[in-house]
C-alpha positions in Angstrom: 13.2 -6.9 -36.9 10.2 -5.8 -34.5 7.6 -8.9 -33.5 4.9 -7.7 -33.3 3.0 -8.3 -29.3 0.5 -11.5 -28.9 -3.7 -10.0 -28.5 -3.2 -10.4 -25.0 -0.3 -8.1 -25.0 -1.7 -6.1 -27.4 -4.2 -5.4 -24.8 -2.1 -4.7 -21.8 -0.4 -2.0 -24.3 -4.0 -0.3 -24.4 -4.5 0.4 -21.1 -4.7 4.0 -20.4 -6.4 4.5 -17.6 -8.2 6.9 -15.6 -7.9 8.1 -12.2 -11.1 8.6 -10.2 -10.4 8.6 -6.5 -7.3 9.0 -4.7 -7.9 8.6 -0.8 -5.8 8.8 2.4 -8.2 6.8 4.4 -7.4 7.2 7.9 -10.4 6.9 9.9 -12.8 3.4 8.2 -14.9 1.3 9.6 -14.5 0.2 13.2 -16.1 -3.0 15.1 -18.9 -4.0 12.1 -17.7 -5.4 9.2 -18.3 -2.9 5.8 -20.3 -4.3 3.2 -20.2 -3.3 -0.8 -22.2 -5.5 -2.8 -20.4 -4.8 -6.1 -18.0 -1.5 -7.4 -18.0 -0.7 -10.6 -14.8 0.6 -11.4 -11.3 -0.8 -10.4 -10.2 -0.8 -6.6 -6.8 -0.6 -5.1 -7.6 -1.0 -1.8 -3.5 -1.1 0.8 -3.3 -1.5 4.1 -0.7 0.6 4.8 -1.7 -0.5 8.9 -4.7 -2.2 10.7 -5.4 -5.5 11.6 -8.5 -7.6 10.6 -9.9 -9.3 8.2 -11.0 -8.8 4.4 -13.2 -11.1 2.7 -12.4 -10.9 -1.4 -13.0 -13.0 -4.9 -15.2 -15.4 -1.9 -12.2 -15.8 0.4 -10.5 -14.4 3.6 -7.2 -12.7 4.2 -5.7 -11.6 7.2 -5.8 -7.4 6.8 -1.2 -7.0 7.9 0.7 -4.1 6.9 1.9 -4.2 2.9 -1.1 -6.0 1.7 -2.6 -5.2 -1.4 -6.7 -5.7 -2.6 -7.0 -5.7 -6.2 -11.3 -5.2 -6.3 -12.4 -5.6 -10.3 -15.6 -4.4 -11.8 -18.6 -5.4 -10.4 -17.3 -7.8 -7.6 -18.8 -7.6 -3.5 -16.2 -7.5 -0.9 -16.0 -6.7 2.8 -13.9 -5.9 5.1 -13.6 -5.6 9.1 -11.3 -4.3 11.7 -9.9 -4.5 14.8 -9.4 -1.7 17.3 -5.5 -1.6 17.3 -3.8 -0.2 15.7 -5.9 2.8 14.8 -6.4 1.7 10.3 -5.0 3.4 8.1 -5.5 2.3 4.4 -4.9 4.0 0.4 -7.1 3.4 -1.1 -7.0 4.2 -5.4 -10.5 3.7 -7.8 -9.7 4.5 -11.5 -11.0 2.8 -14.9 -8.3 0.8 -16.7 -9.5 3.1 -20.0 -11.0 6.5 -19.6 -15.2 5.5 -20.5 -17.3 8.2 -21.5 -18.1 7.8 -17.9 -15.4 7.8 -15.8 -15.6 11.6 -15.4 -18.9 11.2 -13.3 -18.2 12.0 -9.6 -17.1 9.2 -7.3 -19.2 6.9 -6.4 -21.1 6.0 -9.5 -24.9 6.0 -9.5 -25.9 2.8 -8.2 -27.6 1.5 -11.8 -25.6 0.0 -13.7 -22.6 1.7 -15.9 -24.1 2.1 -19.9 -21.0 -0.1 -21.1 -19.2 -2.2 -18.3 -15.9 -0.8 -18.5 -12.6 -3.2 -19.8 -11.6 -5.4 -16.1 -7.3 -6.2 -15.4 -7.9 -10.8 -16.3 -8.4 -12.9 -13.5 -7.3 -15.5 -15.7 -3.5 -16.6 -14.5 -3.3 -17.7 -17.9 -4.0 -14.4 -20.0 -1.7 -11.6 -20.7 -1.9 -8.5 -17.6 -3.0 -11.2 -15.0 -2.9 -10.3 -11.1 -3.9 -11.7 -8.5 -6.6 -10.1 -5.9 -4.7 -10.3 -2.9 -0.8 -9.5 -2.8 1.3 -8.9 0.0 3.7 -6.2 -1.1 8.1 -7.7 -0.6 8.6 -3.6 -1.0 5.8 -2.2 0.6 7.8 1.9 0.8 7.9 2.2 -3.0 4.1 1.5 -3.3 3.6 4.2 -0.6 5.5 6.5 -1.6 4.5 6.1 -5.9 0.9 6.4 -4.3 1.6 9.4 -2.2 3.1 11.1 -5.6 -0.2 10.6 -7.0 -2.3 11.6 -4.1 -0.3 14.9 -4.5 -2.2 15.4 -8.0 -4.8 13.2 -7.8 -7.0 16.9 -8.6 -4.9 19.5 -10.3 -6.8 20.4 -13.4 -4.4 20.2 -17.4 -3.4 17.8 -19.1 0.3 17.4 -17.5 -1.4 16.7 -14.2 -3.4 14.2 -16.4 -0.6 12.6 -18.1 1.1 12.2 -14.9 -1.6 10.5 -12.9 -2.2 8.0 -15.9 1.7 7.4 -15.4 1.7 7.0 -11.7 -1.3 4.1 -11.8 0.0 2.0 -14.3 3.7 2.2 -12.7 1.6 0.7 -8.6 -0.4 -1.7 -11.9 3.6 -2.4 -12.9 4.9 -2.8 -8.8 1.9 -5.4 -8.2 2.6 -7.4 -11.0 6.5 -7.8 -10.2 5.3 -8.2 -7.0 3.8 -11.4 -8.2 6.0 -12.5 -10.4 8.5 -12.9 -8.2 7.2 -14.0 -5.3 3.1 -16.2 -6.0 3.4 -17.2 -2.5 4.4 -15.7 0.0 3.8 -16.7 2.7 1.2 -19.2 4.7 -1.3 -17.7 6.6 0.2 -18.8 9.7 3.1 -16.7 9.0 1.0 -13.7 7.3 -0.5 -13.7 11.6 2.9 -13.9 13.1 3.9 -11.0 10.7 0.8 -8.8 11.7 1.9 -9.8 15.3 5.5 -8.8 14.9 3.8 -5.5 12.8 2.0 -4.3 15.8 4.7 -5.4 18.3 6.6 -2.5 16.4 4.0 -0.4 15.4 2.8 -0.6 20.2 6.8 0.5 20.6 9.0 2.7 18.2 9.4 5.3 20.8 11.3 3.1 23.2 14.6 1.0 22.1 13.2 -2.1 21.0 15.7 -4.7 19.0 15.0 -8.0 17.0 16.0 -10.2 19.6 13.1 -8.7 20.8 10.6 -9.9 18.1 11.4 -12.7 18.3 10.5 -13.5 21.9 7.3 -12.0 21.4 6.0 -13.8 18.3 7.8 -16.4 19.7 9.8 -17.7 16.7 13.5 -18.0 15.5 15.5 -15.7 14.0 15.8 -17.4 10.8 11.9 -17.7 10.4 11.5 -14.2 11.6 13.5 -12.9 9.2 13.1 -15.4 5.8 9.1 -14.3 6.6 10.1 -10.6 6.3 12.1 -10.7 3.5 9.6 -13.3 2.0 6.1 -11.1 2.4 8.1 -7.0 2.6 11.5 -7.9 0.4 13.4 -6.5 3.8 14.5 -7.1 7.1 13.2 -6.8 10.7 15.4 -4.5 11.0 14.8 -2.6 8.4 11.4 -2.6 7.7 11.6 -0.9 12.4 13.7 1.6 10.7 10.8 2.1 8.1 8.2 2.7 10.4 10.4 4.3 12.7 10.8 7.1 9.6 7.3 7.4 8.3 6.4 8.5 12.4 9.2 10.6 12.3 8.0 12.1 8.5 4.5 13.2 10.5 6.1 15.1 12.9 7.8 16.6 10.6 5.2 17.9 7.9 2.7 18.4 10.7 4.4 19.1 14.4 6.0 21.7 15.9 8.7 19.5 18.5 12.3 20.2 17.6 14.3 17.3 15.5 16.2 16.3 18.2 12.3 15.3 20.3 11.0 13.9 17.8 14.8 11.8 17.3 13.7 10.2 20.7 10.1 9.8 20.3 10.5 7.3 17.4 13.4 5.1 19.5 16.8 6.5 18.0 19.6 6.9 20.8 20.4 9.9 19.3 19.8 13.0 16.9 22.7 11.6 15.1 22.0 8.0 14.4 18.2 10.0 13.4 19.9 11.8 11.0 22.3 9.5 9.5 18.9 6.6 9.5 17.2 9.3 8.2 19.3 10.0 5.2 19.6 7.0 4.2 16.1 6.4 3.0 14.9 9.3 1.9 17.6 10.8 0.9 17.6 14.0 2.6 18.7 15.3 6.0 15.0 15.6 8.0 15.4 19.6 9.2 15.6 19.6 4.7 12.9 17.3 5.1 10.6 19.8 7.0 11.8 22.6 5.2 10.5 21.2 1.8 7.3 20.9 3.2 6.5 24.3 5.2 6.9 25.2 2.2 
């Protein structure tokens, strides 16, 4: 006998999101704060790279890679980036269910929407609750899912519309699982240490960097660094560094013309053989195959 869902659980099962905007934002505001009085839909602001601060729901949070902010309809927000490293955001705007004005081109007009859209619950006691800010334990999978969504973001037809709904729900599922596993991911002091560690990695991707170098730079023990990375990103510092190197290599392979051997050196690998092994392990294919697929 199947147990019927509760009313609040049924509310979650009725979600059929309409994706309004999928934006790979590589040139955000730097220097002066960016302020938004309120957004009329939901927004997911994910920080792939950058440092600074973000104010949402009356709280100020340090920006670091892997941070994702859920902005609910009608909620003002404000953020400011430091100029280095170059900021990179992955942004998604959506309605939780499709409304009569969901199809309005982004952004919505300044006037209030005639029918307020339903919002993801902000009460922890309600099914479907998501916190406003999370540090993802598996940021790489989130990024991969975002880019799948980005690839079909404006394609017409029912099949692509269903794909967008499914991928957006997958992002929400990740956030739901993430906050269940790690509701108190890392202290503010440790978050600053993590941000400094990631910046140190990003600035030296072409160098033969070791975990010992990172430990010496941020002045913490190796054990504390490993524990904070595991709690915040769900992985070790060494694997996180490898992921950063491979992400840089993927950009080179997609948009550049340098030989694979040169890309291996530019991303800090001692040999093209080592680069190929790590690339295959993290992407499921060798670099030459990745380049051919993205040239097509």
